[in-house]
Structure formats: C-alpha cells, structure tokens
N, C-alpha and C positions, 0 to 999 in steps of 0.2 A: 642482762644489763643491770639488774638490781644489785648485783654484787660489786659493781664498779663504784669508784668515788665520783661524785657529781659536783659540778660547779653550777649553781642555780641563780636565776634572777632573784633579787630581794623583793620585799613588798612594794617598793616604789615602781617596780616593773611587772607587778602582778597582772596588769592588763595585756601584756604581750602574749601572743599565741604560744610562744615557747614555754612561758611560765605556766599557762593553763594546761598545756600538753604534759609537762612534767608532773603536775599535781594529779592529773588523770591517769597517766601511764605508770607512775611510781608513787602511789599513795603512801604517805608516811615517810617519804624520802627525807633523810637527814644529810643535806649537802655538806661537803667539806668546807665550802665557803659560799656565801651569797654575795652577789655583786649588784651595784646600782647602775652598771653600764654594760652593754654588750661588748664594748671595746675591752673592758677589764676581764670579762669572761674569756675573750679571745686570747689575751696575753697569758692568763693563768692556764688555760688549756694548752697553749703552746709550750709553757714551762713545765707541763707534766702534772699539774695539780689534780686533774681529773677530766672526765668527759663533760661536755657542755653543748647545749643546743645553739650553735652559731650559724648565722646566715651563710649560705653557700658562697655568695660573692665575697665574703671575707675569708672563709676557711679554705675553700678549694684551691685558690692560688698559693696558699701558704705551705711551703714544703715541710714545715715543722709540725703539720697536723695531718691526721689520717681520718678519713670519713669512716664511721662505724655503721651507718645505716644509709640506705638510699634517701633521697629527699622525702620529707614527710609532708604529704599534701595538706594536712591540718595547719602546718606552719607557714603556708604561703600567704604573703601579703602583697597588696598592690603598691605600685609606685605612682604617685600623683605629682603633676606639675601644676601648681595653683598660682593664680594671680587675681587681684581684684578685678571684677568684671569691667570696671571703667578703664582699666589699664591694658586689657588683653589685646587691644588693637593699636596700642602705641607702638611705633616702629621698633624701638630698641627692645621693648619687652617681647614683642612678637618674634624678633630675630633671636633673642635668647631662648625662648620656648621652642622655636623651630630647631635651633642648634642642639639643644638638650635632647629633644625627641630623637633626632638622628643619632647623636653621639651615644646616648644610653641604649638605643636600639641595637647598636653593635655588640652589646654585652648581654643580650637577652638570654643566651644559653647559660652564661655564668650566673645571672640572677636566678634562673630556673634550676640551677644545680646540675646542668647537663655538660659542663666542661669549664675550663679555665681560660677561655679565649676572650 
C-alpha cells in the first residue's frame, strides 16, 4: 500500500479516525492531494487520483470505486441522533427520531461495510 498514491484528509480533518489511521499506518506519507472534506476525497478517488479512506456507505455503492481492504475496525464511528433533552418528547421530534431510527436501521449492513443494500 505504501507504493500507491494516496488522497488524505488535511489538517482540518486530523481528528478523524481515517486521518489518524493513515498517519499510523503510513508514517511519512506524502499524499498526492490533501482534502478538507470526505466528499472531495470520494470524488478524487472516483476520478483515479489515488487511494483514499472513504466510509463504506459512500464508497461501496459507487461502481466507480473498488475496495482494496476489508473494513478497518479502527475506522468505525458511531451514528448518533441527538436532540435537546427538553424536545425529545415533543411529538414531531419524537416522530422524526423514530422514523430515522427505522430508516437508517435498514442500512446497517452498508454502514458496517457488509454490503450495498
């Protein structure tokens, strides 16, 4: 993997697990380009600029990309649905949270890197 061209998060994204993983896994990496958004990394990787650590839910359904590793456990992050505690029992907020919980649950495998459904 060291011989490959890499697209990396820039310093504004240094807090991301993918940025930390790249620094640890490929110390001294000189990326071909650094990006300030995961969306930009996705577009550049799709265009052939290099390899990039892109979330499975973005990359797996994209026919223009090919996975080069299995999902990397260190890069797993949680998905949280948050609201102010005073609003969580308001009917319209509760309805939205319940809807999102069910709707997003249908994509668990995609989020986990286990498929594109």
